[in-house]
C-alpha positions as CSV (number, residue, x, y, z in Angstrom):
1,X,-6.4,4.4,-33.5
2,X,-6.6,8.0,-32.3
3,X,-5.5,11.0,-34.4
4,X,-1.9,10.6,-33.2
5,X,-1.8,6.9,-34.1
6,X,-1.9,5.4,-30.6
7,X,-3.7,2.1,-30.7
8,X,-7.0,2.3,-28.8
9,X,-6.0,5.6,-27.2
10,X,-4.0,5.9,-24.0
11,X,-4.2,4.9,-20.4
12,X,-3.5,8.0,-18.2
13,X,-1.1,7.2,-15.3
14,X,-1.0,9.9,-12.6
15,X,2.4,9.8,-10.9
16,X,4.9,6.9,-11.0
17,X,7.2,6.5,-8.0
18,X,10.8,5.4,-7.6
19,X,12.4,3.2,-10.2
20,X,13.4,0.4,-7.8
21,X,9.8,0.1,-6.6
22,X,7.7,0.8,-9.6
23,X,9.6,0.1,-12.9
24,X,8.2,-3.4,-13.1
25,X,4.6,-1.9,-12.9
26,X,5.3,0.7,-15.6
27,X,6.7,-2.0,-17.8
28,X,3.7,-4.2,-17.3
29,X,1.3,-1.4,-17.9
30,X,3.0,-0.3,-21.1
31,X,3.0,-3.9,-22.4
32,X,-0.8,-3.9,-21.9
33,X,-1.8,-0.5,-23.3
34,X,-0.1,2.7,-24.4
35,X,0.7,4.8,-21.4
36,X,0.5,8.6,-21.0
37,X,2.2,9.8,-17.8
38,X,1.3,12.9,-15.7
39,X,4.5,13.7,-13.8
40,X,5.8,16.6,-11.7
41,X,9.3,16.4,-13.4
42,X,10.5,15.4,-16.8
43,X,10.6,11.7,-17.3
44,X,14.0,9.9,-17.1
45,X,14.0,6.1,-16.9
46,X,10.3,6.1,-17.5
47,X,10.6,7.4,-21.1
48,X,11.1,4.0,-23.0
49,X,7.7,2.9,-21.6
50,X,5.7,6.0,-22.5
51,X,3.6,7.0,-25.5
52,X,3.8,10.6,-24.1
53,X,3.8,12.6,-20.9
54,X,2.6,15.9,-19.4
55,X,4.6,17.8,-16.7
56,X,2.1,19.0,-14.2
57,X,2.1,19.4,-10.4
58,X,0.4,16.1,-9.6
59,X,-0.4,17.3,-6.0
60,X,-2.6,20.1,-7.4
61,X,-5.9,18.4,-8.2
62,X,-7.3,21.3,-10.2
63,X,-4.1,21.5,-12.3
64,X,-4.3,17.8,-13.0
65,X,-8.0,18.0,-14.0
66,X,-7.2,20.9,-16.4
67,X,-4.3,18.9,-17.9
68,X,-6.5,15.8,-18.3
69,X,-9.2,17.7,-20.2
70,X,-6.5,19.3,-22.4
71,X,-5.1,15.8,-23.1
72,X,-8.5,14.6,-24.3
73,X,-8.5,17.3,-27.0
74,X,-5.6,15.5,-28.8
75,X,-5.8,11.9,-27.6
76,X,-8.4,9.4,-26.7
77,X,-8.1,8.6,-23.0
78,X,-9.5,5.2,-22.3
79,X,-8.8,5.0,-18.5
80,X,-7.1,6.6,-15.6
81,X,-5.0,4.9,-12.9
82,X,-2.4,5.5,-10.1
83,X,-0.6,3.3,-7.7
84,X,0.4,6.2,-5.5
85,X,-1.6,6.4,-2.2
86,X,-1.4,10.2,-2.1
87,X,-2.8,10.5,-5.7
88,X,-5.7,8.0,-5.7
89,X,-8.3,10.6,-4.7
90,X,-7.2,12.9,-7.5
91,X,-7.3,10.0,-9.9
92,X,-10.8,9.1,-8.9
93,X,-11.9,12.7,-9.6
94,X,-10.2,12.7,-13.0
95,X,-11.9,9.5,-14.0
96,X,-15.2,10.9,-12.8
97,X,-14.8,14.1,-14.7
98,X,-13.9,12.3,-17.9
99,X,-16.7,9.8,-17.6
100,X,-14.3,6.9,-17.4
101,X,-14.3,3.8,-15.1
102,X,-12.9,4.5,-11.7
103,X,-13.3,3.9,-8.0
104,X,-15.6,6.9,-7.7
105,X,-14.9,9.8,-5.4
106,X,-17.0,8.3,-2.6
107,X,-15.5,4.8,-3.1
108,X,-11.9,6.1,-2.9
109,X,-12.7,8.1,0.2
110,X,-13.9,4.9,1.7
111,X,-10.3,3.8,1.4
112,X,-8.4,6.9,2.2
113,X,-10.5,8.0,5.2
114,X,-10.1,5.2,7.8
115,X,-12.9,6.7,10.0
116,X,-15.3,6.8,7.1
117,X,-14.3,3.2,6.2
118,X,-15.0,2.0,9.8
119,X,-18.4,3.6,9.8
120,X,-19.5,2.2,6.4
121,X,-18.3,-1.3,7.1
122,X,-19.8,-1.4,10.5
123,X,-23.2,-0.2,9.2
124,X,-23.0,-2.9,6.5
125,X,-22.6,-5.6,9.3
126,X,-19.0,-6.4,8.4
127,X,-17.0,-7.4,11.4
128,X,-14.9,-4.5,12.6
129,X,-12.8,-3.7,15.7
130,X,-14.6,-1.6,18.2
131,X,-13.4,2.0,17.6
132,X,-13.9,5.6,18.4
133,X,-12.8,8.9,16.8
134,X,-11.1,11.3,19.2
135,X,-9.7,14.8,19.0
136,X,-7.8,15.0,22.3
137,X,-5.7,12.8,24.5
138,X,-8.4,13.0,27.1
139,X,-11.0,11.6,24.7
140,X,-8.5,8.9,23.6
141,X,-8.2,7.8,27.3
142,X,-12.0,7.7,27.7
143,X,-12.3,5.7,24.5
144,X,-9.6,3.2,25.5
145,X,-11.3,2.7,28.9
146,X,-14.6,1.9,27.1
147,X,-13.0,-0.4,24.5
148,X,-10.6,-2.2,26.8
149,X,-6.9,-2.5,26.8
150,X,-4.8,-2.9,24.8
151,X,-5.9,-0.5,22.0
152,X,-4.4,0.6,18.7
153,X,-4.2,4.4,18.1
154,X,-3.8,5.4,14.5
155,X,-4.0,8.5,12.2
156,X,-7.0,8.9,9.9
157,X,-5.3,8.9,6.5
158,X,-1.8,7.6,6.6
159,X,-0.3,4.4,5.1
160,X,2.5,2.0,5.8
161,X,1.5,1.8,9.5
162,X,3.0,5.3,10.0
163,X,1.9,6.7,13.4
164,X,0.1,3.4,14.4
165,X,0.9,2.6,18.0
166,X,-0.2,-0.2,20.4
167,X,-1.1,1.2,23.9
168,X,-1.4,-1.2,26.8
169,X,-2.5,1.2,29.6
170,X,-3.6,4.7,30.3
171,X,-0.1,6.1,30.4
172,X,0.7,4.8,27.0
173,X,-2.6,6.1,25.4
174,X,-1.6,9.7,25.8
175,X,1.8,9.1,24.1
176,X,0.2,7.0,21.4
177,X,-2.3,9.7,20.7
178,X,0.5,12.3,20.4
179,X,2.4,10.1,18.0
180,X,-0.7,9.3,15.8
181,X,-1.9,12.9,15.8
182,X,1.5,14.3,14.9
183,X,2.0,11.7,12.2
184,X,-1.3,12.8,10.6
185,X,0.1,16.3,10.1
186,X,2.6,15.1,7.5
187,X,-0.2,13.6,5.4
188,X,-3.0,15.0,3.2
189,X,-4.7,18.1,4.6
190,X,-8.3,16.6,4.8
191,X,-7.1,13.8,7.2
192,X,-4.9,15.9,9.6
193,X,-5.6,16.0,13.3
194,X,-7.3,13.7,15.7
195,X,-6.9,9.9,15.8
196,X,-8.8,6.6,15.8
197,X,-8.7,4.4,18.9
198,X,-9.4,0.8,18.1
199,X,-9.7,-2.6,19.7
200,X,-6.5,-4.6,19.3
201,X,-7.1,-7.7,17.2
202,X,-5.2,-10.9,18.0
203,X,-4.1,-13.0,15.1
204,X,-1.9,-13.0,12.0
205,X,-2.4,-10.3,9.3
206,X,-2.7,-10.8,5.6
207,X,-3.3,-8.6,2.6
208,X,-5.1,-9.3,-0.6
209,X,-4.5,-7.5,-3.9
210,X,-7.5,-7.7,-6.2
211,X,-9.1,-6.2,-9.2
212,X,-12.6,-4.7,-8.7
213,X,-14.7,-4.3,-11.8
214,X,-18.3,-3.1,-11.5
215,X,-19.0,-5.0,-8.3
216,X,-17.0,-8.0,-9.3
217,X,-14.1,-8.9,-6.9
218,X,-11.2,-10.7,-8.5
219,X,-8.3,-11.7,-6.1
220,X,-4.8,-12.0,-7.4
221,X,-2.7,-13.1,-4.5
222,X,-2.5,-13.2,-0.7
223,X,0.5,-11.9,1.3
224,X,1.3,-12.8,4.8
225,X,2.7,-9.9,6.8
226,X,5.5,-9.8,9.3
227,X,5.3,-6.9,11.8
228,X,8.0,-5.7,14.2
229,X,9.4,-2.9,16.4
230,X,6.5,-3.0,18.8
231,X,4.6,-1.1,20.2
232,X,4.8,0.3,16.7
233,X,3.6,-1.7,13.6
234,X,6.5,-1.5,11.2
235,X,6.1,-3.9,8.3
236,X,9.5,-5.8,8.2
237,X,8.5,-8.5,5.7
238,X,5.9,-10.3,3.6
239,X,5.6,-13.6,1.7
240,X,3.2,-14.7,-1.0
241,X,2.5,-18.4,-1.6
242,X,0.9,-19.4,-4.9
243,X,-1.0,-22.3,-3.1
244,X,-2.2,-20.2,-0.2
245,X,-5.7,-21.6,0.5
246,X,-7.0,-18.1,1.4
247,X,-6.9,-17.1,-2.3
248,X,-10.0,-19.2,-2.8
249,X,-11.5,-19.2,0.8
250,X,-15.3,-18.6,0.3
251,X,-15.8,-16.9,3.7
252,X,-13.0,-14.5,3.2
253,X,-13.9,-13.7,-0.4
254,X,-17.6,-13.1,0.4
255,X,-16.6,-10.7,3.2
256,X,-14.3,-8.8,0.8
257,X,-16.9,-8.5,-1.9
258,X,-19.4,-7.1,0.7
259,X,-16.8,-4.7,2.1
260,X,-16.1,-3.2,-1.3
261,X,-19.8,-2.9,-2.0
262,X,-20.2,-1.2,1.4
263,X,-17.7,1.6,0.6
264,X,-19.1,2.0,-3.0
265,X,-15.8,1.1,-4.8
266,X,-16.4,0.8,-8.5
267,X,-13.4,0.0,-10.7
268,X,-9.8,-0.4,-9.9
269,X,-7.2,-2.3,-7.8
270,X,-7.4,-2.6,-4.1
271,X,-5.0,-3.8,-1.4
272,X,-7.1,-5.0,1.6
273,X,-5.5,-5.8,5.0
274,X,-7.3,-8.4,7.1
275,X,-6.7,-9.8,10.6
276,X,-7.4,-13.5,11.0
277,X,-8.9,-13.6,14.5
278,X,-10.6,-16.2,16.6
279,X,-14.0,-14.8,15.6
280,X,-13.1,-14.8,11.9
281,X,-11.6,-12.4,9.4
282,X,-11.8,-8.7,10.3
283,X,-11.0,-5.9,7.8
284,X,-8.2,-3.7,9.0
285,X,-8.3,-1.3,6.0
286,X,-9.0,-1.2,2.3
287,X,-6.4,0.7,0.2
288,X,-7.4,1.9,-3.3
289,X,-4.2,1.0,-5.0
290,X,-1.7,-1.8,-5.5
291,X,0.1,-2.9,-2.4
292,X,3.4,-1.3,-1.3
293,X,6.6,-2.9,-0.1
294,X,6.9,-4.7,-3.5
295,X,4.1,-7.0,-2.5
296,X,2.7,-7.0,-6.1
297,X,6.1,-8.0,-7.3
298,X,6.2,-10.9,-4.9
299,X,2.8,-11.9,-6.1
300,X,4.0,-11.8,-9.7
301,X,7.1,-13.8,-9.0
302,X,5.1,-16.4,-7.0
303,X,2.1,-16.8,-9.3
304,X,3.1,-15.3,-12.7
305,X,0.0,-12.9,-12.5
306,X,0.9,-9.4,-13.8
307,X,-0.5,-6.9,-11.4
308,X,0.1,-4.0,-13.8
309,X,-1.9,-5.7,-16.5
310,X,-4.7,-6.2,-14.0
311,X,-4.6,-2.6,-13.0
312,X,-4.8,-1.4,-16.6
313,X,-7.7,-3.7,-17.4
314,X,-9.7,-2.6,-14.4
315,X,-9.1,1.1,-15.3
316,X,-10.4,0.2,-18.8
317,X,-13.5,-1.4,-17.2
318,X,-12.6,-4.8,-18.4
319,X,-12.7,-8.0,-16.4
320,X,-9.3,-9.6,-16.0
321,X,-8.7,-13.3,-16.3
322,X,-6.1,-14.7,-13.9
323,X,-4.1,-17.9,-14.5
324,X,-1.0,-18.9,-12.6
325,X,2.1,-19.6,-14.6
326,X,4.4,-19.9,-11.5
327,X,3.8,-22.1,-8.4
328,X,6.2,-21.1,-5.5
329,X,6.5,-19.0,-2.4
330,X,8.4,-15.6,-2.6
331,X,9.2,-13.3,0.3
332,X,10.8,-10.0,1.2
333,X,12.7,-9.0,4.3
334,X,13.6,-5.4,5.1
335,X,16.7,-4.5,7.1
336,X,16.3,-2.0,10.0
337,X,19.2,-0.6,12.0
338,X,19.6,-1.4,15.7
339,X,19.1,2.2,16.7
340,X,18.8,5.7,15.1
341,X,21.8,6.1,12.9
342,X,23.6,7.7,10.0
343,X,24.5,5.3,7.2
344,X,28.1,5.0,6.1
345,X,27.4,2.2,3.6
346,X,25.1,-0.7,2.8
347,X,26.3,-3.7,0.9
348,X,23.6,-6.3,0.0
349,X,24.6,-9.9,-0.8
350,X,25.1,-10.9,-4.5
351,X,24.4,-14.6,-3.9
352,X,22.4,-16.6,-1.4
353,X,20.2,-19.7,-1.5
354,X,17.0,-18.8,-3.4
355,X,18.0,-15.1,-3.7
356,X,16.0,-13.3,-6.4
357,X,17.0,-9.7,-5.6
358,X,18.8,-7.6,-3.0
359,X,19.0,-3.8,-2.9
360,X,20.4,-1.1,-0.7
361,X,17.6,1.4,0.3
362,X,19.8,4.0,2.0
363,X,22.6,6.1,0.4
364,X,25.7,7.0,2.4
365,X,24.8,9.9,4.7
366,X,21.2,8.9,5.1
367,X,19.8,9.4,8.6
368,X,17.5,6.5,9.7
369,X,15.3,7.1,12.7
370,X,13.2,4.4,14.3
371,X,9.7,5.0,15.6
372,X,8.6,7.4,17.1
373,X,11.4,9.6,15.8
374,X,10.9,8.4,12.3
375,X,9.3,5.6,10.2
376,X,10.2,3.1,7.5
377,X,13.9,3.3,8.5
378,X,15.0,0.6,6.1
379,X,18.5,0.2,4.8
380,X,18.1,-2.8,2.5
381,X,15.8,-5.5,1.3
382,X,16.3,-9.1,0.2
383,X,13.8,-11.2,-1.9
384,X,14.0,-15.0,-1.9
385,X,12.0,-17.9,-3.3
386,X,11.3,-21.3,-1.9
387,X,9.1,-24.3,-2.2
388,X,7.0,-23.3,0.8
389,X,6.7,-20.6,3.4
390,X,9.1,-22.4,5.9
391,X,11.9,-22.8,3.3
392,X,11.4,-19.2,2.1
393,X,11.6,-17.8,5.7
394,X,14.8,-19.7,6.3
395,X,16.3,-18.4,3.1
396,X,15.2,-14.8,3.9
397,X,16.9,-15.1,7.4
398,X,20.1,-16.3,5.8
399,X,20.1,-13.6,3.1
400,X,19.3,-10.8,5.5
401,X,22.2,-11.8,7.7
402,X,24.5,-11.3,4.7
403,X,23.6,-7.6,4.4
404,X,26.5,-5.4,5.6
405,X,25.5,-2.1,7.3
406,X,28.2,0.3,8.3
407,X,26.7,3.0,10.5
408,X,27.3,5.6,13.3
409,X,24.9,6.4,16.1
410,X,22.5,9.3,15.6
411,X,21.4,10.7,18.9
412,X,18.0,12.2,18.5
413,X,16.4,14.0,21.5
414,X,13.3,12.3,22.7
415,X,10.3,14.7,22.5
416,X,9.0,15.9,25.8
């Protein structure tokens, strides 16, 4: 115990997120190891899960580093973690400064900086889409002509497919560049401006959440992604099947191990997105944190594996041991409005076949704008379980149809 009586010291969690998305992770982390939270505001619902907390501006890296060093004066800090995309670089720097297991500053930049990731993976011989970095619409057009249509235009450091656009011809490339470049300016400063132009990959998309421990790659579960609102790439749903054969596919796993080695990722949890193409699996991106969209929760419900426990063990530098205790398929479907709107009310269903959860995501008065005027314009989600993906998809369709959205049109001028 440390001098304050905390068993085996504390795990430092930087940032937490919204309760409806992250409480299950905080509960799982606290059940695994005592948690000390760095938070920008006083804890509320988080308090029962915490050994202690520090109020600090988590967006200020130097302030977080100072607070971490001060914490080590009174507590033994055993590891550092975060499941917030915007804080994983700071988290890596804190772990490095304290001499604790972590992704490493270079490894985490291989996740956050999509241009850096493309270069490193290509140099390592890992199949990548053809790509080019561009700073202007004219350069984007030249790159698209070289790569061949259609192309995908995306920001350098955003997540959740924000600002990612499919362009089918020269006229669409200029608009796609504008959308991607403008979207980049709401993100982290080092990744603002410019865009990536990439070959469009045909095929379904999956994501793999895994623990990485000193070069060892330990997959937890595979999610199958459903994308909509083309030419944009809004993620409207996912499902996880405990018996998905890709969880143990040797070709896929060998590629993922090599990819993590190529970017120099040391210790932590990653969420890797992969396209399954006619030429084989191709890495779309590696994210240095647990998946969003409640994907880790789907994985937990489908397999019984606790993603928060895995995240804590990886941050401690310990190899996790995964064993399924559930054997089913679990999926999520997000509700989007038919057009830009102001929400009057959202009423999710209380019962439906296989329904595990249903939540409103937009309060009355919320303005929801569809791409390119806005992103992630979700009003509700439903989570359902089934014996297989087909049954689960049918149950998700039925449950989503039961969500009641009362709205009024929101007329947003289209940018010139």
